N, C-alpha and C positions, 0 to 999 in steps of 0.2 A: 496549355494556355488558352480560355476561349476567346472570342473573337471581342467582346466588350473589352476585357481587361488589355490585348492588345492596340485598343483604339485609344482608351482613354486610361489606361494605365487603373493603380490603385487609388484609392483616394486617400488624401491626404488627411490625416488625423490632426483638426485644426488644434485639438487641446495641447497638443505637443507641441504644433506650427507656434502657437503664439506664445507658449512658455519660454521658447526660446529666443525671444526677443528680437525676433528678425523683421518682424511685418512692423512693431511699433515704430522700429527705430526707423525701417525706411519712408512710414507717414510720416513720422515727425520731423525727417529731415527734409522731405518735400515739402513741408508744409512752412517751414523757416526758412527754407530757402526762397521758396516762391514769392516772389516781388508784387507790392501792390499796384505799382506801375513800371511797365516791363520799356518804358524808356525813360531817362535821367538827363536834366542839362549837367553838362561839364567844362569847368575852365582850361583852356588850353594856354601854357605858354611856351615859351622857344628860351632854348639853352645850348649854346654852342659847345657844351661840353658833354651832350648825350649824343651828339653825331660822332663824335671823335673816336676813332677804332680803337679800343685799347687792347693791349696786347696779349691779356690774360682773361677767363671765361669760368665762371662755378656757377652752378645752377646742381637742380636737380628734382627729385618727385619723391611723393609719398604717396601710399596708397594703402586703405583700408577696406576689405572684402569679407563681410559675411556670408556666410554660404550654410545652406541648410539642403541635404538629402533627403530622397524617398529611394528607401533601399530596396531592391528586389531581390530578397532572400532564396528564394528557388532557383537563381540562376547561373551556371556554372561559374563564371568569374567572381559571384560573391564567395559563392564557395570556396573557391580556388584561395582568395585571398583573406577571409575571416573565416574558415573554417574551427577555429577554435575560440572565436567569440561569438558572443551575440551583440549585434550591434541596436537591435531593437529596430522598429517600423522607420526612423529618422535618423540622422547624423548631421548634427553642425558643428558647424567650424567657425574659426577666425583667422584671416591671413592679412597680415601686414607685411608690405612691399617699402623700403628705401633704397631709392639708386642715386647715387651721386655722380655727376661728371665735370670735370674742368679741362681747359686746353690753356698754354701757354705758347706766343709765337713772339719769334725774334729772328730777323732775316730771312732765310730759306727754311728754317727750320719751327716745327709745330711740333708738340708732347699734346696728347691727348688721352684721356681716361674716364672710365665709366663702368663703377662697381655695382652690386646688385645684392643686397639683403634679404630674406625671406625670411619669415619669422611666422609660425601656422600653430593655433591653440589649438587644439581638439581632444576628446575622449580617447583618442586612439594611440596618444601620446604627441609631447609639444615637439616642434622641430624649429632649428634656425640653418640656414645655411647662408655665408656669405662666399661670392664669388668675384673675381674680376671679370666682368664684362669684355671689357675692350681697354688697352693699354698699348699705345704704340707711341712710334716718332717718325713723322712724315719730313723727307726734306724735299725742296721743290728747288733743283738748279737751274730749272728753265722754265719758259711753259709748256713745253711739251715732254717734260719731265718730271716723275714723281716716284720717288721710292718711300714705301712705309716697312719697317719691322717692328714684332712686337706681336700683341694679340687684336685682331678686330674681324669685325663682320664683314664679307666679300656681296653678299645678296645678290645672288647670281640667277636669272632668271626672269621669266616674265610673270608668271603665274600670280595669282593672288592668293587662294588658300593653298598651293602646292606647287612644288618646283624641283621637278623630275632631274634638272639639271643643275642642279646645287651641289656639286660634286663634294665642295670642300666645306659648304657649311653645314650647320647644325640642323636638320627636318623645322619644320615648322609644326604649329599648332592650327590645324583648320578650325578648330572650334574659336580661336582668337588669334587669325595671324598675324595682326599687325602688333603684338605683342615682343618687348625688344628681347634679343636672343644672344647667348653667349658665344663671342668670337671663338677664331681657332689661332695658334701660334703662327705666324709663317712671316716670312721675306718675299715681297711683291715689288713690283715697279710697274709704271702705266707709262708707255708713251703715244701722245696723240699728235696726229699730225690733219689737216683742213686739207679742204682742195676744192677748186670750180668743176662745177659739172655735175654728172649723177650721184658722182662717189663725193658726200660732200666730207665725211668725217671715218678716220681709222683711227684703231686706236687698240696697241696690246698690252696684255697682263700676264706675265707670266709670275707664278707663286712656286717658291720654294716651302715647301711643310714637311719638318721635321717630326716622326713618330717614336717618344720615348717612353721612359717608365712614367716620368712628371710632366713628358709634356706629348699633348695631342693623343693620350693614351687609350681613350676610346675610340679613336679613328680606326685602329687596325691594328695588324701586325708591327712589334716594336721595331725599334731600329735600322728605320728605314727613314730616306728623306725623300718624298714625294714630289714629284713635278705636274705643277697645273698648267692651266693656260686661257685665255681668252679672247679670241681677236673679235672685236667690237666694229660694225661699219655701219654708218647712215646712209643707208643706199635709195634714192628716191624716194623721199622721207620716209624711209623704211628702217626700222631700229633691228639689225642681226645682231646674234653673237652666236660665235664659233668657239667650240669647248671643248677641254679632254683633262685627263686626268692618268696619270701612268705612275709606276711605283711598287712598291712589294707591300704597301700597310694593306692595299687594296687591289683588287683587279683593273685591268686599263678600260678606262670608259670613254666614249664620245659624244658630246650632244650640240646641238642647235637651239636658237628661239629666235622670235623675232615677237614685234610690235609694228602695228602700225594704224593711224587715224586714217578710220575712212572718210569724215565729217566732222564737223565742230565736235559734235554730241558723241560722236560713236567710235569704241577703239577695238579690236581684235589682237588676238595676241596667241601666242603657242610655242609648246618645246616641244622637244623630243631628245629619247636618250638611249645609246646603247652599252651595255653592260657586258661586257666579255665574262664569264666564267663565274656566273655568279653561282655561290654556294648557302645552299640553306637548310636546314633539318626538318624534315618533314614527320607526321607518326601518321600511321596505320590506324585500321581500324582495333588490330590486336595489342595495340599499345608499343609496336616496335617502331625504334625512331631510326631515321635512316638519311645519311647527306646526298644531297640530290645536286648537281654541278649541271650549268645551261647557260646558253647565251640571251641576257632578257635585253627587251625593248619596252620603254614606257612614254608615254606621250601625253600631252596637254593640249587642249582646244578654248581658247575662252575668250568673251567679248565684255567689253562696259559702256552701258550706253545711259545720257542723261537727260531727260526729256526736258521738254519749255518747265513745266511744272517742278522743276529741281525732283526731279525720284532717280535715283541713279539705280539700273541694275547690273549687278556682277553675275554671269551664267558660266562654269566652266565644267568642261568633263574632262575626267583625269582617268588614263588606261596605265594601272600601275602593273608592267608587266614582272616586277619582282615581289606578285602577291600570291594569295593562295585562292583555288576554288573554291564555290561554296561546297563539295564535299571533303577539301580538306581542310575547313575549317570544323564542317561536322564532327570528323575523326578528331579532334581537339577537344572539343566540350563532350564529347561523348566520353571522351579519355579521361577528364576531369570530373565527370560524374560519377565513373565506376570508382576511381581513386576516392573520393568522399564516400561512397558509400562502403569500400573498405575500411576506412578510417572510422567511420558511425561504426560499423560492425567489429573491428578489431581493435581502435584506436591506433594504427599506423598510419601515420602518414609520411611514406616513402614514395609512392607512386604521387602525391601529393607534390611533395618536392621536386617532382620527376617534371610536374606539369609546370611548376614555377620558374624552372628554370627555362623550361620551352619557350614562357609566357614572357621571359624575360629576353628573349631573340625576338624573332621575326614574327611571331604569333602576338605579343602582346605592343607591338607597333601601332601607332595611331593610323586606321583603315590601312588592315592588313592585307586587303582581299584585291579582287582586279580593277573591279568597274567602277566609278564614283559620278556624281552628280552634285554641283555645288550652286547653290542661287541665293544671293543676297539683295532684297528691296531694300533701301533707304530712301527717307524722305525729308529733306528738310525742312525745316518752319512751317508742318503743315496749318492749316487754317490761319495763316500768318500768326499762329503763338511763337514768340520769339524764343530764342536760343533753347527749343523743343526740338529734337531729331528723333524719332522713332525708326526701327527698322526690324526688318525679321530676317532671320537665315535657316536655309534649309541644307543638311546633307544625305543626301540619297545613295543607300549601297545596291547597285543597279543589278547586282548578282542575286542578294537574298529579300532584298525589298525591305530592307530596314532602314530606317531614318531617325534623324534629330530634328524637329523643330526649335529654333530659337528668336522667340519674339524679347525685343529689349527695346529701353528707353533712355535717353540721354540727353542731359540738362546742362547748359553752361551760361547763365545769367553772372554766376559770380565770374571774375577774371581770374586767369589760369586754374579754375575749381570745377572737374568734371564730376556729375551724378550719373551713375549708369545700374538700371536696374534691370536685369536679363534672367528670363526663365528658359530652363530645357527642358523638353520633352523629348522622352527619349523610349523608342518604341522599334517593335518588331515582331516576328513569330519565334518560336522556338527553336533554338541551335543558329539564330543568324548572328551578325555581329552587336547588332545593336539591343538586340532582344535576351543578348544574354551578358549586358553590360549589369556592374552589381547593382546601378540607380536606373531610377525608370524616371527621376526629375528631380532638377536642380533649380535652385533660386538664387539668386547673387545679388548685390549690391555692391557696388563698386565706388570707394569715396577718394580721388584723387585730386592730388594738389602739386603743381609745379612751381617751383622758386628758382 
């Protein structure tokens, strides 16, 4: 791949780009929703029934997200995923999401649920998936105690893009860290006590997490009940968590995190995780797969800063102790390319299937290598343009110097309606993480409505 291709990627075919309907729809939506005046008078009334707390709540979120991808047909991961079909220069998809949530409270009890339905229209095949993201019962027998049972997300960790100490949560998507995640089935409790002095608050959260065929089956080895815990301390205005996980489904691991406000507009945070007997499958240049076991240490350091002009900077460094080295990833990419050449010459895809199985494991994780840098810059209402919030995000792989850059624009003029136009440029040298992705460009429009 020449330097020009690395820097700017292939030229997007404009006829196909416009033919897919994405750009006209984007422009039409923005024109229709851009108001002639950004300020309007409103009449306010006062009704006592509006401030009475109701025992129940029901709401939700609907989203439409048309997306166009620019394919990178000579990349190893494109060959691995689409070796038996030709996508052409672009792939167009339409994604729809429906989330419903509700709660009911009576006395010390609260029942909560959140469901998620995704539907995708694509030339690769339509897909529909419905999951219960959360569904649990909470009991508050006193101001100090809370007990939860059911399916929920715990959101352990202080990092924005990554959380190495989130031992019992599903991993975040670093490209969209704020998107809701599916929870896990567990029984947990929270005990909280406040003090006078440097130690202001202490809270302990024990968690029992079963793993069986139909309960948390993807968590690890089945037929175990795992024990996790988090000890929270508010000490000298610093939030500190001490975390552990043990049991037969996954190896024992320990973690700690912290967060502290240095000033009114400046916060720093960090996480560290130690995993005993971490096990991973590695492939060598000859295609031989071997299991390796070692103790892994991961950590994250980050900061968030808000300027006087309402510009937010989020910067994080992530050391992934469970990740692969640059040479180990090159071995995998080389094996995929060799398997593809064998397929084109003989029609046999056994080696490609072997590579696909490895990709479904650690090689296919988001950010599977060792060292990453995350930077997000968001500006609130620049040039006094109300309801308009642009941002730019980049994730840099420090090991192989590949990266993504994602500028975006968010517009929220209409109450409960969010419009986000986001582009992602995915680039890097040959045999690098982002250089071997199946796509080198993505453009999406997200239209989301809360009700």
